[in-house]
C-alpha positions as CSV (number, residue, x, y, z in Angstrom):
1,X,5.9,-33.3,-2.3
2,X,3.0,-32.7,0.1
3,X,5.0,-30.2,2.0
4,X,5.8,-28.3,-1.2
5,X,2.2,-28.2,-2.2
6,X,1.2,-27.1,1.4
7,X,3.8,-24.3,1.3
8,X,2.7,-23.2,-2.1
9,X,-1.0,-23.1,-1.1
10,X,-0.1,-21.2,2.1
11,X,1.8,-18.6,0.1
12,X,-1.1,-18.3,-2.3
13,X,-3.6,-17.8,0.5
14,X,-1.3,-15.2,2.1
15,X,-1.0,-13.3,-1.1
16,X,-4.8,-13.3,-1.6
17,X,-5.3,-12.0,1.9
18,X,-2.7,-9.2,1.4
19,X,-4.5,-8.1,-1.8
20,X,-7.8,-8.0,0.0
21,X,-6.2,-5.9,2.7
22,X,-4.8,-3.5,0.1
23,X,-8.2,-3.3,-1.5
24,X,-9.9,-2.4,1.8
25,X,-7.2,0.2,2.5
26,X,-7.7,1.7,-0.9
27,X,-11.5,1.9,-0.4
28,X,-11.0,3.5,3.0
29,X,-8.6,6.0,1.5
30,X,-11.0,6.9,-1.3
31,X,-13.9,7.2,1.1
32,X,-11.9,9.5,3.4
33,X,-10.8,11.6,0.4
34,X,-14.4,12.0,-0.7
35,X,-15.5,13.1,2.7
36,X,-12.6,15.6,2.7
37,X,-13.6,17.0,-0.7
38,X,-17.3,17.3,0.3
39,X,-16.7,18.9,3.7
40,X,-14.1,21.3,2.3
41,X,-16.6,22.5,-0.3
42,X,-19.2,23.0,2.4
43,X,-16.7,24.9,4.6
44,X,-15.9,27.2,1.7
45,X,-19.6,27.9,1.1
46,X,-20.2,28.6,4.8
47,X,-17.3,31.0,4.8
48,X,-18.7,32.9,1.9
49,X,-22.1,33.1,3.6
50,X,-20.4,34.4,6.8
51,X,-18.6,37.0,4.8
52,X,-21.8,38.2,3.1
53,X,-23.6,38.3,6.5
54,X,-20.8,40.3,8.2
55,X,-20.7,42.8,5.3
56,X,-24.5,43.2,5.6
57,X,-24.2,43.9,9.3
58,X,-25.8,40.6,10.4
59,X,-23.3,39.5,13.0
60,X,-25.5,36.7,14.4
61,X,-25.9,35.0,11.0
62,X,-22.2,35.7,10.2
63,X,-21.1,33.9,13.4
64,X,-23.5,31.0,12.8
65,X,-22.1,30.5,9.3
66,X,-18.6,30.9,10.6
67,X,-19.1,28.2,13.2
68,X,-20.6,25.9,10.5
69,X,-17.6,26.5,8.3
70,X,-15.3,25.7,11.3
71,X,-17.1,22.4,11.9
72,X,-17.0,21.4,8.3
73,X,-13.3,22.4,8.0
74,X,-12.4,20.4,11.1
75,X,-14.3,17.3,9.8
76,X,-12.6,17.7,6.4
77,X,-9.2,18.1,7.8
78,X,-9.5,15.1,10.2
79,X,-10.7,13.0,7.2
80,X,-7.7,14.1,5.2
81,X,-5.3,13.3,8.0
82,X,-6.9,9.8,8.4
83,X,-6.7,9.3,4.6
84,X,-3.0,10.2,4.6
85,X,-2.3,7.9,7.5
86,X,-4.1,5.1,5.8
87,X,-2.1,5.7,2.7
88,X,1.2,5.8,4.6
89,X,1.9,9.5,3.9
90,X,2.8,11.1,7.1
91,X,5.1,13.9,5.9
92,X,2.4,16.6,5.7
93,X,0.3,15.7,8.8
94,X,2.1,18.3,11.0
95,X,1.0,21.0,8.5
96,X,-2.6,19.6,8.5
97,X,-2.6,19.8,12.3
98,X,-1.8,23.5,12.1
99,X,-4.7,23.9,9.7
100,X,-6.9,21.9,12.1
101,X,-6.0,24.4,14.8
102,X,-6.9,27.3,12.6
103,X,-10.3,25.9,11.9
104,X,-10.9,25.4,15.6
105,X,-9.8,29.0,16.3
106,X,-12.1,30.3,13.6
107,X,-15.1,28.6,15.2
108,X,-14.2,30.0,18.6
109,X,-13.9,33.7,17.5
110,X,-17.6,34.4,17.6
């Protein structure tokens, strides 16, 4: 009888620990997705600023904004990749790596 109770309590403790692990993973996933969303929006804003500067003939400001967009895009994409790995979704990571390379090239153009 003591063995049965010990086994039951052990399984209960194990299940509680697994639930805690899933909660931590979910919080980490949500945090990474929030970073991705925020950095992606910033990258878009910097790209618009760069476009306006280039159209106005201000190449220096255009390049500075483009580099900022690149940095934000890189950080956003890395965060999304990490979130997907945390969530166990690895099917699209290769495509995201291509996007990461494009953000890097964008920053190196100027």
